[in-house]
Structures are given as C-alpha cells and as structure tokens.
C-alpha positions, 0 to 999 in steps of 0.5 A: 405168895408162892401158893398164888404164883402157882394158881396164876401160873396154872390158871395162865396155861391157856393164854400161854398156848394162845400166845404161841398160836398168835406168835406162830403166825409171824414165825411158825416155829412157835407151833413146834416143840410145845411139850419141850415147854411143859418139861418134856425133855427130847430123849436126845437130850436125856439120854445124853445126861446127867449134864456138868452145865444147864446154861439158860440163855432166853433168847439172841443176845443171851445165847450170844453172850453164852456162846463164848463162855461155853467155848471156853469151858469146854476148851478147858474141859472137854469131856464136859457135858452141857445143855442149853437152853433158850425160850424163844426160837430165834435164841434157839437158832442162835445156839444150834448155829454158834455151838452145833453139835458141841452142846445140847439144845432144848426149850426151857420150861413154863415155870410150873412146878410140876414142868419144871420138876420133870425137866430138873430130873431128866436133864440132871444138872450139877451146876445152873447157869442163868445168863443175865436175870430172870427169876423164877421161882419154881426153878429156883427152888427146884434146882437146889432141892435136887443139890445142884449149883445154881449161879446167875452170870452176866446179871444186869438188873435195870431201874425198872426190873429192880422197882417192879421185883422191890415190889415184892420184896420180901417174896424175891429176898426169900427166893434169891436167898436160894441162889448160890452166887451172882456175876453181875456186870456193873455197880448198879447191878450190885447195888440193886440186887443187895438192895433186894436182900441178897448178902454181898457175900454171894455177889462178884463184879464181873464185867459183862461178857459181851465185851470179850466179843472176838472178832476173828480175821476173816470177818473183815475180808467177809466185809470188804468182799460184801462191800463190794457188792454193795457198793465200794463207792457208797456211803452205807448206814446200817440200822441194826436190831430194830424193833417195831416202831423205830423202822417208820423213823429209820425210813424217815430219816433216811430219806431226808439224808438221801438228798444230801448224801444221793449214794447213801445205802441203808442197810436195815436188820430187824431183831426178830426174823419174823417181822423180815416180810412186814417191814420189807412191806414198809420199805415198799410202802415208803416208795423206796426200793429195797433187795433183800440179803435172801435175794443173794444179788451178785451186785447191788444197784446203785438205784437200790435204798434198802438192803433188808438183813433178812438172815441170822448170825451176820449181823457182825458181817454187816456192821463190819460192812458199814460206815455209820451204825444205828443200834436200835431197842432204843427210839422205842422205850425197850431198852436198847439192844447190844451197842458193844458189836459195833463198837468192836468193829471200829464202826461208830455207833448212835443210839436213841435214849431208851438204853435202861437195859444197858444203863452202864455200857451206854454211858461209859461208850459215850464217855469214851467218845465211842458213840452218841445218844439221841432224843429224837428223830431229828437228832438222830438224822443231824448225828448220822449226817455228821458221822456221813460227811466226816471221814476223820470223825468217823475214824477217831470214833471207830477208834475210840470204840475199839479201845473201849472194849479192849479196855473192858475185855476180861469179863469172861476170864473172871467168871470163868475163874468164879466158876471153878472157885465156886465148883471147887467145893462141890 
C-alpha cells in the first residue's frame, strides 16, 4: 500500500502546484515560500535547531489551540526550542501573531518521503507533537526513524473521518502503530482510534484544549470601546467564521430580522481572509450598506447594516462586542467551527446542524443550555429573533456558557502533565 501512496503523491505534485497557483489569486501568500512545502527549511529556522518540540498546527483553529500549550511549556521550561509548522498562510499568520519570536515557524512539507526526510533532518526534533488528527504516513515513519517521540494531541476523530480511515483499516492500523501516544478530546475519539487498532494503553482522554481559552480583562475593556463605536443602543448579531454558501443565508435572515429589529447591526466575519472582498460584494449586491473594520471609522452610522470583520485575530473582540453569536461552517456540511469562544465570553451561541467535527462539544453545549442548534434558515431566523427580543434569555444563556466552559477546563494541564510523563522516559 505504501508504494501506491508514494506513487500517487509524487504524480500529484504538478496538481498541487496548480492548486497553489489558483489559491494565490484569492490569497497571494500561496504564491510564496514554495520550497518550504518540499522540505527546504529556511536558514533562520535550520540554524535555530535542533528543536525540543516540533508542533504541527494545520491552520487557524489548530494554531489557536496550540498557542496556550506552547506558552505553558515555555513558562515551565523557558529554554525550550520550539518549532511550529502550519499548512495554510492564515495559520502561519496566526502563529506569528500569537507567539511572535517565542517560536520558530515554517510550512509543513508535503508528505513526500524525500521532502519529509529533508525537513526532519534539518529540524532534528526531540518531540513531534501533531495537533488534532492528520495521518501522514511518511511523516510518521520518518519521525520515528530519527528516534523522536511522536505524540498526537487534542485529537478529534469524527464519525466521517473514522469511516474514511476504516476503508483502509489494515494500513492505517499499521501506520498508527508507530505513534507513541494519542491525547484525545473525548470518549468517541478514543473509541474510533481503538477501532482502528490503536492499543488502549496508547490513548488518554484529556479533553479539548479549546476549553482552556484565556479571556484577559483587557478584552472586555476593548469590547466596550468597540461597542460604543458600533452603536451602544443597537442590537448586534455576529456571524463568525462563515464559509462559502453561508453568507447568502445569513444576509437573507438579517433582512428578515431587520424588519422586526430596525436598529439591528450584523457583524459578519468570514473564516478565510481571501474571501473578504467577495463577501463585501455580496453585501452590496443585496442592497445593504456595509463598512469594513479596516476602514477604521471612528463611529458607525446608524444606517449601516453590515460591519465586515476583515482582520485577523480579532474574532474574540468582535464576539465580546455582540449580543448574539452564530458560528459558521455549520449551515453547510463542513463540520463546524469553534463554538467555545463565544461561550467563554458569555455570548449566547447559535450554530447549524453540520457539527460533525465537534460532536461532543456541540452536544454538551446544547445539554448545558449554552447554545442552540438550528436545522434550517427559518429556524435560524426564529432562534436569533427570540434571543434578540429577550435580554433575560440572552443573559441566562451567556451565564450557562461561561459555567460550561469553567466546568470543562483542565485539558491544557492534563496535556502538559502527559507530555512530562512521556518525555521523562526519553
């Protein structure tokens, strides 16, 4: 099987490059740093090695989850040398924004044996830590050939992902046998790994690091300032991390709600920066008045309908400035996005039915009364309207959200303790 995998990946190189070119028309960062994708490590990174930890965080969500773990590791051992890799430019930007010069960063190479070997030889990690679940056979094999400890952490393995891997269960089981340990988010993730042949001794249920979101008091102070800018007397509905196919639904619902709540402002934050311009055009085509956060207006006029969040790293601030939150990636079958962030900020959260990347978290959120799942555009309109009309309902759901987060904190400490235990035997 491995020979077929290698053949397919090598034959796919031209198509991968074409993909980078096409993506570059929406985000020019995809046109840069191509050698890194083939294992060529920048000199400033190579010269900083060997690294104690190599942490791979695919994109924005994983980078945000990795940041508190990195900070905790460095607080306990400031001398650690840490490399963080990502796959996407947005993930790269998030790492550089959240961790700055505390770590080194470059792109994760394609899982080509020669590219991955070149990368691992250059960075020489003592511990390889993979955030969440991406199974790269060449990476796993080559990391272990170089005697590094290989740990998957904050692992989530949805039903859909499990079914995909189960089609090649023998090969996947053999590949995963080389991983030293898996720190998973919940019982379902542990069950799926066990069904794929991972011994129970290699699985620890540590919870989701995303519950350990830190909310600095300064965030609420900044949110108060932004709220005055947006309109102290306006109701504000935020749709965060929206994906292709969702903005049209959101804008239709907004127009319906506007007739009932004339002062309503929609804060719209697309998931990917390369879509900011196209979403702005959608707003305009709907006959709505929109402004962008990067316009840096001192005050938003009362006739503005949509405030487009077209910046990186400010979603928490925008959530904290709002009355009701919808979290995207869930009205379309993409698996959802992080619904814990608005919960931690005490903002009631609404999300669609496609939450297969967060099955436990979405189920717990509903059970605790901290959020509502909707199954249609009309249900979204009705649920948001109910929350906008009832301040007591909003406050109670927000309170439940904060309590829900507080009750599930601790994954970060459990992951750090697990890593300490695993590395003690190196």
